[in-house]
SERO-4910 file (N, C-alpha, C, O; in steps of 0.05 Angstrom, whole numbers):
BEGIN
 pado doro    nc1    nc2    nc3   cac1   cac2   cac3    cc1    cc2    cc3    oc1    oc2    oc3
  Unk    A     19    -15      0      3     10     -1     18     27      2     33     32     21
  Unk    A     14     40    -24     26     81    -21     29     84      8     16     72     25
  Unk    A     47    103     12     47    119     35     32    145     36     47    164     28
  Unk    A     20    150     39      8    185     36     22    208     34     33    214     55
  Unk    A     25    222     16     52    242     23     40    256     47     17    257     56
  Unk    A     64    267     55     68    280     75     64    315     70     73    324     49
  Unk    A     51    333     88     46    366     80     65    375     89     74    356    103
  Unk    A     79    391     91    102    403    105     77    432    110     60    441     95
  Unk    A     87    441    141     62    451    146     99    473    166    121    468    175
  Unk    A     77    498    158     94    518    170     83    526    207     61    531    216
  Unk    A    107    522    220    105    541    235    107    559    249    124    577    248
  Unk    A     84    557    272     86    585    277    125    591    300    132    578    320
  Unk    A    136    606    291    154    621    319    149    637    332    133    654    325
  Unk    A    162    639    358    158    659    375    177    674    371    198    661    372
  Unk    A    181    699    366    195    721    383    218    703    390    216    683    404
  Unk    A    244    713    377    273    718    387    277    727    417    278    752    420
  Unk    A    280    709    445    291    724    459    302    692    481    297    668    476
  Unk    A    314    699    501    340    677    513    312    658    527    290    663    535
  Unk    A    321    646    527    307    621    540    295    622    559    273    610    561
  Unk    A    306    637    584    290    640    606    283    659    610    278    663    634
  Unk    A    281    677    595    264    700    605    234    710    607    221    693    595
  Unk    A    219    726    615    192    718    604    190    731    592    201    753    596
  Unk    A    172    723    564    168    730    539    132    720    539    125    699    549
  Unk    A    111    744    522     95    745    520     79    752    493     79    772    480
  Unk    A     61    721    488     58    729    451     37    726    445     28    703    446
  Unk    A     23    744    437    -14    738    423     -9    731    396      2    740    376
  Unk    A    -24    711    404    -37    684    379    -64    688    367    -79    702    381
  Unk    A    -75    679    346    -90    672    339    -99    645    341    -81    630    335
  Unk    A   -125    632    348   -125    603    353   -150    607    335   -167    624    338
  Unk    A   -149    583    312   -172    578    300   -175    541    293   -165    526    277
  Unk    A   -195    538    316   -193    508    313   -214    500    301   -235    513    299
  Unk    A   -208    474    288   -235    456    276   -255    451    280   -257    460    303
  Unk    A   -284    439    274   -306    426    280   -293    407    300   -300    412    323
  Unk    A   -280    393    298   -276    379    314   -264    380    338   -263    360    352
  Unk    A   -253    400    347   -237    405    370   -243    434    381   -226    448    393
  Unk    A   -276    443    374   -285    462    390   -289    456    421   -289    473    439
  Unk    A   -295    419    423   -311    424    455   -286    412    469   -288    409    493
  Unk    A   -262    405    456   -243    407    476   -229    429    487   -219    450    478
  Unk    A   -232    413    524   -213    437    528   -179    447    527   -168    451    549
  Unk    A   -164    451    503   -144    464    505   -136    474    520   -125    464    540
  Unk    A   -141    502    512   -128    517    527   -126    505    560   -104    504    571
  Unk    A   -148    497    572   -149    482    603   -129    473    592   -115    493    587
  Unk    A   -113    446    582    -90    423    578    -63    444    560    -41    439    553
  Unk    A    -76    463    559    -50    473    552    -31    484    568     -6    483    565
  Unk    A    -48    499    593    -36    514    623    -25    487    643     -4    486    656
  Unk    A    -49    462    642    -38    447    660    -15    423    643    -10    402    654
  Unk    A     -2    428    620     15    419    608     45    434    605     65    420    602
  Unk    A     45    459    606     59    477    599     68    503    621     56    522    632
  Unk    A     85    496    621     95    531    645     85    554    629    103    567    618
  Unk    A     57    564    625     53    579    621     30    593    627     10    578    631
  Unk    A     24    621    628     -2    641    643    -13    635    611      2    631    592
  Unk    A    -49    634    611    -60    647    591    -78    664    585    -95    648    594
  Unk    A    -85    673    581   -100    705    577   -120    707    551   -112    714    529
  Unk    A   -143    700    556   -169    697    524   -165    727    519   -163    742    537
  Unk    A   -165    731    502   -166    767    499   -204    767    484   -225    777    491
  Unk    A   -195    748    460   -226    740    450   -233    722    439   -219    704    430
  Unk    A   -251    723    438   -265    688    422   -286    694    415   -296    716    420
  Unk    A   -297    675    403   -319    667    386   -327    635    373   -320    633    349
  Unk    A   -334    622    379   -342    600    377   -371    596    367   -392    605    376
  Unk    A   -365    579    342   -390    563    322   -389    536    320   -368    524    322
  Unk    A   -413    525    317   -412    500    312   -390    495    293   -372    480    302
  Unk    A   -388    506    263   -362    499    254   -340    508    258   -321    495    247
  Unk    A   -333    528    271   -299    546    272   -297    548    298   -319    544    307
  Unk    A   -279    552    319   -275    572    341   -246    593    325   -230    586    308
  Unk    A   -249    610    334   -233    631    334   -231    644    358   -248    656    370
  Unk    A   -194    639    368   -200    655    401   -150    669    394   -128    663    386
  Unk    A   -174    694    408   -144    715    416   -141    700    447   -157    698    465
  Unk    A   -110    689    444   -103    675    466    -70    698    465    -55    704    447
  Unk    A    -71    707    496    -41    711    499    -34    692    524    -47    684    543
  Unk    A      7    688    511     13    663    530     30    677    549     26    701    547
  Unk    A     45    673    564     58    685    581     75    662    593     64    642    602
  Unk    A    119    668    590    120    640    606    154    654    588    159    674    575
  Unk    A    169    630    596    200    631    585    193    625    541    175    610    533
  Unk    A    210    637    524    200    634    499    203    607    499    184    596    488
  Unk    A    224    589    509    224    564    508    189    545    508    181    527    493
  Unk    A    174    559    534    146    546    540    130    551    518    118    536    503
  Unk    A    134    583    519    115    591    502    118    572    464    101    560    450
  Unk    A    135    576    461    141    562    432    131    534    440    111    526    429
  Unk    A    143    517    457    130    489    466     98    487    462     84    471    450
  Unk    A     94    503    473     59    499    469     48    511    438     36    495    423
  Unk    A     53    532    431     50    530    394     53    508    391     30    498    387
  Unk    A     73    489    391     82    464    384     64    449    380     55    439    359
  Unk    A     58    448    412     29    430    419     12    433    397      6    419    378
  Unk    A      3    460    408    -34    469    389    -24    466    371    -38    484    364
  Unk    A     -7    458    346     -2    468    326     -1    427    321    -15    419    303
  Unk    A      9    413    332      3    387    334    -23    374    337    -29    353    326
  Unk    A    -41    392    357    -59    376    364    -78    381    327    -94    364    318
  Unk    A    -73    403    314    -89    405    301   -112    437    302   -135    438    295
  Unk    A    -94    461    315    -98    486    316    -89    497    304    -65    498    310
  Unk    A    -95    509    284    -86    531    269    -68    560    289    -85    576    299
  Unk    A    -42    567    295    -36    586    307    -23    604    286     -6    602    268
  Unk    A    -40    627    298    -27    647    271    -19    682    292    -37    696    303
  Unk    A      4    687    291     22    711    306     -6    739    305    -16    743    283
  Unk    A    -13    753    326    -32    771    327     -2    792    312     22    792    316
  Unk    A    -19    808    296     -3    822    285    -13    847    298    -36    855    291
  Unk    A      4    865    320      5    879    331      0    913    327     23    923    329
  Unk    A     -8    923    324    -13    951    310     -4    981    332     -2    980    356
  Unk    A     -1    996    321     12   1026    335    -19   1030    356    -12   1050    368
  Unk    A    -38   1026    363    -58   1036    379    -68   1008    402    -85   1013    420
  Unk    A    -56    984    399    -61    956    402    -44    964    431    -22    972    438
  Unk    A    -75    956    445    -61    954    479    -54    932    493    -45    935    516
***
């Protein structure tokens, strides 16, 4: 049986700082329908040494969109992002404007 081709996905990278300093990252999370009822943000906070802050959210039966702020070391934030992507969540950095706070 032929092996299905693998699709290479671009990984969301966290801004470069030292691995042990505090780092805050705002992200857009897009959940597919199969993951909407999963407590992924809670699981993320239990699995990684990061603080979570939901800045905005919109959830329907078809899609979930969450603006999530992660706070922790750069390494912990990157590990959390990698886990979300591996789980099936689309993760994109929030573009900050000059008036965003």
